[in-house]
C-alpha positions in Angstrom: 94.0 120.7 97.7 95.5 118.9 101.3 94.0 115.8 103.0 94.4 115.7 106.6 96.8 112.5 107.3 95.6 110.6 110.6 98.3 108.3 110.8 100.6 105.7 109.2 100.6 102.1 109.9 102.9 99.6 109.5 102.7 95.4 110.2 104.6 92.3 109.5 102.9 88.9 108.9 101.3 87.1 112.2 99.3 84.0 112.4 95.6 85.0 111.4 92.1 82.9 111.5 91.2 79.9 112.7 93.6 77.9 110.4 96.4 80.6 111.6 97.2 81.8 108.3 99.2 84.1 108.1 98.2 87.8 107.6 99.7 91.7 107.6 96.4 93.1 108.3 97.3 94.1 111.6 99.0 97.5 111.2 100.2 99.7 113.8 100.6 103.4 113.6 104.1 104.8 113.6 105.8 107.5 115.7 108.1 109.0 113.7 108.9 109.0 109.9 109.2 106.4 107.6 110.9 105.8 104.3 108.3 105.5 101.3 109.8 102.7 98.6 108.6 102.0 95.6 106.9 98.8 97.4 105.8 100.6 100.1 106.0 102.2 103.4 109.5 100.7 105.4 108.6 98.2 107.7 105.6 97.4 106.4 104.8 93.5 104.7 102.8 91.1 103.0 101.9 87.0 103.4 99.8 86.6 100.3 102.4 88.5 97.8 100.2 86.9 94.9 97.3 89.2 95.8 98.8 91.7 98.3 102.1 94.6 97.6 103.8 94.9 94.6 104.7 98.6 92.6 100.7 99.1 92.1 99.8 98.3 95.2 102.4 99.7 97.3 100.5 101.7 99.8 96.8 101.1 100.7 94.7 104.1 102.0 91.4 103.8 103.9 89.0 107.0 104.3 88.7 107.3 108.1 85.2 108.8 107.8 83.8 105.5 107.0 84.1 103.9 110.2 81.8 106.3 111.7 79.4 104.6 109.1 80.3 100.9 109.8 79.8 101.3 113.1 75.9 102.8 112.6 75.6 99.9 110.5 77.3 97.2 113.0 76.8 98.4 116.3 78.1 95.0 118.1 81.2 95.2 116.4 81.8 98.8 117.1 85.3 98.5 119.2 87.0 96.6 115.9 85.4 99.1 113.5 88.2 102.1 114.1 91.5 103.2 112.5 93.6 99.9 111.4 90.5 98.0 110.8 91.2 97.4 107.4 95.0 97.1 107.3 95.5 100.7 105.6 98.9 102.2 105.6 97.0 106.0 105.0 94.3 107.5 107.5 93.0 110.2 106.4 90.0 112.6 106.6 88.5 114.9 103.7 89.1 112.0 101.0 87.1 109.4 99.9 86.2 107.0 96.5 83.7 109.6 95.6 86.3 112.5 95.6 89.4 110.8 94.8 90.3 109.8 91.1 92.5 107.3 89.6 96.0 108.8 88.2 95.9 111.5 91.1 99.0 112.5 92.0 100.2 113.2 95.4 102.7 114.6 97.8 103.0 112.8 100.9 105.7 114.3 102.8 109.0 114.2 100.4 107.5 111.6 98.7 104.7 111.6 95.5 102.1 108.8 94.8 99.7 108.0 92.4 96.3 106.2 92.9 96.5 103.0 90.8 93.6 101.1 91.1 90.7 100.2 93.6 90.8 97.5 96.3 88.7 94.6 95.9 87.4 93.0 99.2 88.9 89.3 100.6 87.5 86.7 103.0 89.8 88.3 105.6 87.8 91.4 106.6 85.4 88.6 107.3 87.5 87.2 110.0 89.1 90.8 110.9 85.8 91.9 112.2 83.6 88.9 113.1 81.2 89.5 110.3 80.3 86.5 107.9 79.5 88.3 105.3 82.0 91.7 105.7 83.6 91.6 102.5 80.3 91.2 100.6 78.9 94.4 102.5 82.0 96.4 101.8 82.0 95.6 97.9 78.2 96.6 97.7 78.8 99.8 99.7 81.8 100.5 97.6 83.6 101.7 101.0 87.1 99.6 100.1 90.0 102.3 99.9 92.0 102.1 97.4 95.9 101.4 96.5 98.9 103.9 95.4 101.9 103.3 93.3 105.1 105.3 94.6 106.4 107.8 92.0 108.9 109.2 93.8 110.4 107.6 96.8 110.9 109.9 99.9 109.7 110.0 103.8 107.0 110.9 106.0 105.3 111.2 109.1 102.7 111.9 111.5 101.5 115.4 110.9 102.4 115.5 107.2 99.5 116.3 104.3 98.5 114.3 101.4 98.6 117.2 98.8 96.9 117.0 95.4 99.6 117.8 92.7 97.7 116.6 89.5 94.5 115.3 88.4 95.0 113.6 85.1 91.3 111.9 84.9 88.9 113.8 86.6 85.8 111.9 85.4 87.4 108.9 86.9 86.7 108.9 90.7 87.3 105.2 92.5 83.8 105.2 93.1 83.0 105.2 89.2 86.4 102.4 88.7 85.1 100.1 91.1 81.8 100.7 90.1 82.4 99.9 86.1 85.0 97.3 86.9 83.4 95.2 90.2 79.9 96.0 90.5 78.1 96.5 87.2 77.0 93.6 85.8 76.8 94.9 82.4 78.9 98.0 82.4 78.9 100.4 79.1 81.5 99.2 76.6 82.6 103.1 76.1 84.0 102.9 79.5 85.4 99.4 79.4 87.0 100.6 76.1 88.7 103.4 78.2 90.0 101.7 81.4 91.5 98.9 79.1 94.1 101.3 77.5 93.9 103.8 80.6 98.0 103.6 81.1 97.8 105.2 84.5 95.4 102.6 85.9 97.4 99.4 87.2 97.7 96.3 84.8 95.9 93.9 86.2 92.1 96.1 85.9 93.4 97.1 82.1 93.6 93.5 81.5 90.2 92.7 83.1 88.6 95.8 81.5 89.8 94.4 78.2 88.6 90.8 78.9 85.2 91.8 79.8 85.2 94.3 76.5 86.1 90.9 74.5 83.2 89.1 76.5 80.8 91.9 75.3 81.6 91.6 71.9 81.3 87.8 71.2 
């Protein structure tokens, strides 16, 4: 399965929001090939390294097809709801949270990347789009995108495809993963138990699953 790559995007922290907090959410499409390293695309940066970046959040993908749905939901913000709006590194067409699965291994150019966790929306989306409850809307719809870790470094550029190599957890779509850990008030204990021990899930999300499971058993 080959997924069309629309563009790759990178950005560096710059003042953002009413208080001028730094953010690298405004990313620009690259015109040539870039290195894909363990920490993401060369030239990309993060302002808040506590919540963004790191090996398990090296690359963020946001499905391009979501933008049409957002423009339909928020026509007054249509100009802002275009590729790059969510601060994604990869913009693709043909793969959403309903199809992508935890642990999926993809070739991107000469690199190999793997889905490691979903994305939890934060307040910066409210400011980015000028919609005071945008983060809530993203959370409720599950149109969040997801993160990759880099398994093999390489390089990638416009015109490359995202090609599926392996799918170890075909029953665990990103949509299901996000629903269990972020949306459901009372997830099934068996689901939490599986995620708590799923080696391919990012450590932070495994810990969250373990904590929720422990709370159910009290």
